C-alpha positions, 0 to 999 in steps of 0.5 A, spaced: 500 500 500 502 506 498 503 511 504 501 517 499 494 514 499 493 514 507 494 520 511 499 519 517 502 524 522 507 519 526 514 518 524 516 512 520 522 507 519 525 509 512 529 505 508 532 508 502 532 506 494 539 503 495 536 499 501 540 502 507 536 504 513 535 511 514 532 511 521 526 513 524 524 520 520 517 524 520 512 522 515 513 528 511 521 528 510 520 521 508 515 523 502 520 529 500 525 524 500 521 519 495 519 525 491 526 528 490 528 521 488 522 520 483 520 514 486 514 511 491 514 511 498 511 504 500 509 502 507 512 495 507 511 493 514 505 497 517 504 493 524 511 494 526 512 500 531 514 505 528 511 502 521 517 501 516 517 504 509 521 503 503 523 508 497 522 504 491 519 504 484 513 500 486 511 499 478 518 495 477 517 491 483 510 489 481 513 487 474 518 483 478 514 479 482 509 477 476 515 475 472 518 471 478 511 468 479 511 466 471 518 463 471 516 458 477 510 456 473 514 455 467 519 450 471 513 446 474 511 439 470 504 437 470 503 430 471 496 428 467 493 421 467 493 418 460 488 412 459 489 406 454 483 402 453 484 394 451 479 388 450 481 381 452 481 379 445 486 384 442 491 382 437 498 382 439 500 387 434 495 392 436 497 391 444 504 392 442 502 399 438 498 401 444 504 399 449 508 403 445 504 409 445 504 408 453 511 408 453 511 415 449 507 417 455 511 415 460 517 417 457 514 424 457 512 423 465 505 422 465 501 416 468 498 411 464 492 407 466 490 401 462 483 399 462 480 392 459 473 392 458 469 386 458 462 384 454 458 379 455 461 372 455 468 375 455 467 375 463 468 368 463 475 369 461 477 374 466 484 370 467 486 372 460 485 379 461 489 379 468 495 375 463 495 381 458 496 386 464 501 382 466 505 382 459 504 389 459 507 390 466 513 386 463 514 389 457 514 396 460 518 394 466 524 398 465 521 405 464 515 404 469 513 401 475 506 399 478 502 405 482 495 401 482 496 393 480 490 390 476 484 390 479 477 388 477 472 393 478 465 391 475 466 389 468 473 392 467 480 391 469 484 397 471 491 398 472 496 405 473 503 405 471 508 411 473 514 413 470 521 410 474 524 416 477 531 413 475 534 418 470 
């Protein structure tokens, strides 16, 4: 908050534009120093006794704060969950293509959820679905580890794989 916007008669502890403590001065002197420097008088710590004010370019300060926030967001990597759907009667070649897609997702740092859907009489061969899931885990063993093992939920088996951090 800019001190120019609030009226205060009490003395303030002043920090000049080169971050040197000037000491406790009347508010009018602090305002006049800020005007001489062509900068703003900013109240840094209003709750301390006496309040602390700094002479600075407030617009430049806000700009630098926004840049710091933007830079920290750039460095963050958002992990998303990619889903790959399978069927129990999937051909080996088709499964290999889907596993290759999953490998690409894992290399980019994403989680991959494999979902195997069962319809009708396919429910009689659930063990075949678990066997396919196990083969997928063995294929991706070098790049991924199991976060949630293959589990039957209703008419589908789901399993989640995450990237191995050793890079």
